[in-house]
VOGU-3710 file (C-alpha; in Angstrom, 3 decimals, decimal comma):
1> mktilslall> -13,258/-32,039/68,957  -10,414/-30,736/66,754  -10,060/-34,147/65,151  -13,781/-34,432/64,459  -13,933/-30,954/62,883  -10,818/-31,639/60,805  -12,216/-34,959/59,575  -15,546/-33,342/58,718  -13,769/-30,622/56,735  -11,583/-33,159/54,942
11> atvavvdplp> -14,626/-35,267/54,078  -16,305/-32,169/52,649  -13,246/-31,380/50,562  -13,008/-34,972/49,325  -16,629/-34,850/48,157  -16,315/-31,439/46,460  -12,842/-31,836/44,920  -13,737/-34,302/42,115  -16,691/-32,223/40,899  -16,325/-30,296/37,646
21> tqaqsfqplk> -15,439/-26,632/38,053  -18,948/-25,542/37,080  -20,441/-27,668/39,873  -18,234/-26,233/42,604  -20,384/-23,271/43,521  -20,188/-22,509/47,229  -23,262/-23,196/49,341  -23,271/-21,976/52,965  -23,740/-24,688/55,559  -27,393/-25,113/56,461
31> gvesiaqatp> -28,464/-24,925/60,085  -25,367/-22,980/61,126  -25,619/-19,360/62,149  -23,006/-17,145/60,551  -21,153/-14,509/62,503  -21,146/-11,013/61,006  -18,641/-10,864/58,148  -16,578/-7,898/59,395  -14,929/-9,780/62,258  -11,246/-9,718/63,191
41> mvsqaeefvs> -11,037/-13,406/62,192  -12,246/-12,615/58,671  -9,657/-9,847/58,376  -6,938/-12,195/59,656  -7,994/-14,953/57,251  -8,018/-12,548/54,300  -4,595/-11,201/55,249  -3,289/-14,763/55,673  -4,453/-15,742/52,166  -2,978/-12,545/50,729
51> llaegefnqa> 0,377/-13,372/52,312  0,267/-16,866/50,830  -0,601/-15,486/47,399  2,309/-13,022/47,629  4,723/-15,804/48,600  5,260/-14,328/52,080  5,264/-17,715/53,831  7,346/-16,584/56,832  4,871/-13,783/57,564  1,892/-16,092/56,996
61> lqkydatare> 3,330/-18,532/59,524  3,327/-15,773/62,156  -0,497/-15,726/61,967  -0,600/-19,248/63,468  -0,877/-19,966/67,178  2,309/-20,978/69,016  1,478/-24,692/69,045  0,841/-24,809/65,296  4,074/-22,902/64,599  5,982/-25,741/66,285
71> nitpetlktt> 4,656/-28,181/63,658  4,406/-26,022/60,534  7,243/-24,437/58,596  7,290/-21,792/55,879  8,233/-24,614/53,501  5,104/-26,537/54,508  2,958/-23,501/53,709  4,779/-22,987/50,419  4,231/-26,615/49,403  0,544/-26,506/50,331
81> wqdlvdksgt> -0,022/-23,234/48,467  1,969/-24,401/45,427  -0,117/-27,593/45,286  -3,262/-25,466/45,212  -1,846/-23,195/42,494  -0,753/-26,228/40,452  -4,323/-27,584/40,571  -6,208/-24,296/40,181  -3,982/-21,758/38,460  -2,944/-18,343/39,678
91> fqeivstetv> -4,836/-16,834/42,619  -7,202/-14,074/41,465  -9,337/-12,861/44,385  -11,391/-13,610/47,471  -15,009/-13,673/46,338  -16,787/-14,048/49,686  -16,324/-15,053/53,301  -18,388/-16,811/55,909  -17,603/-17,493/59,554  -18,874/-20,706/61,110
101> pgeeqdvvll> -18,726/-20,663/64,912  -17,827/-23,751/66,891  -17,507/-24,689/70,540  -13,702/-24,715/70,637  -12,840/-23,478/67,146  -14,258/-21,113/64,560  -13,830/-21,573/60,821  -13,601/-18,837/58,231  -14,607/-20,104/54,808  -13,136/-18,027/52,010
111> ttrfeqntvv> -14,563/-18,608/48,571  -11,683/-17,753/46,263  -11,284/-17,462/42,543  -8,221/-18,934/40,910  -7,347/-18,830/37,230  -8,974/-22,202/36,495  -11,657/-22,622/39,167  -13,243/-21,530/42,416  -11,884/-22,985/45,657  -13,184/-22,764/49,219
121> lfvifdgeqk> -10,350/-22,273/51,697  -10,859/-23,262/55,340  -8,952/-21,159/57,889  -9,531/-22,608/61,358  -9,065/-20,497/64,485  -8,542/-21,529/68,100  -10,463/-20,053/71,038  -8,049/-17,118/71,148  -8,713/-16,249/67,497  -5,316/-17,391/66,257
131> insfty> -5,006/-19,601/63,190  -4,328/-23,234/64,019  -5,097/-24,886/60,686  -5,535/-24,163/56,985  -6,825/-26,421/54,240  -8,769/-26,348/51,023
//
């Protein structure tokens, strides 16, 4: 299930990424019920993104579940975040959030504004509401 969700998210990113900045407005997924926005996962996802934006990669890594921490390093997070900043400019703000529930995982979608464009970040949580994946 994790592989299927990850592939679906990557396919979505691949389709959206080449679009011009003006065409990248966020549209909630149709047919999926959203969880109320003031959930602990939303707060965790927002804090995680703030830590990345502040360059606090060691602290951001602590938000991951134990299994993910075995495979991800602060340097990995730094490289991923720097790649995003190189493509989009300096992080400005989180514009909106949406939580998409799943059977084994939940995804918090954070629509963010960067200096040059708007980017949807995907923060994926395990069944215990710990981060196990992050992509954009």
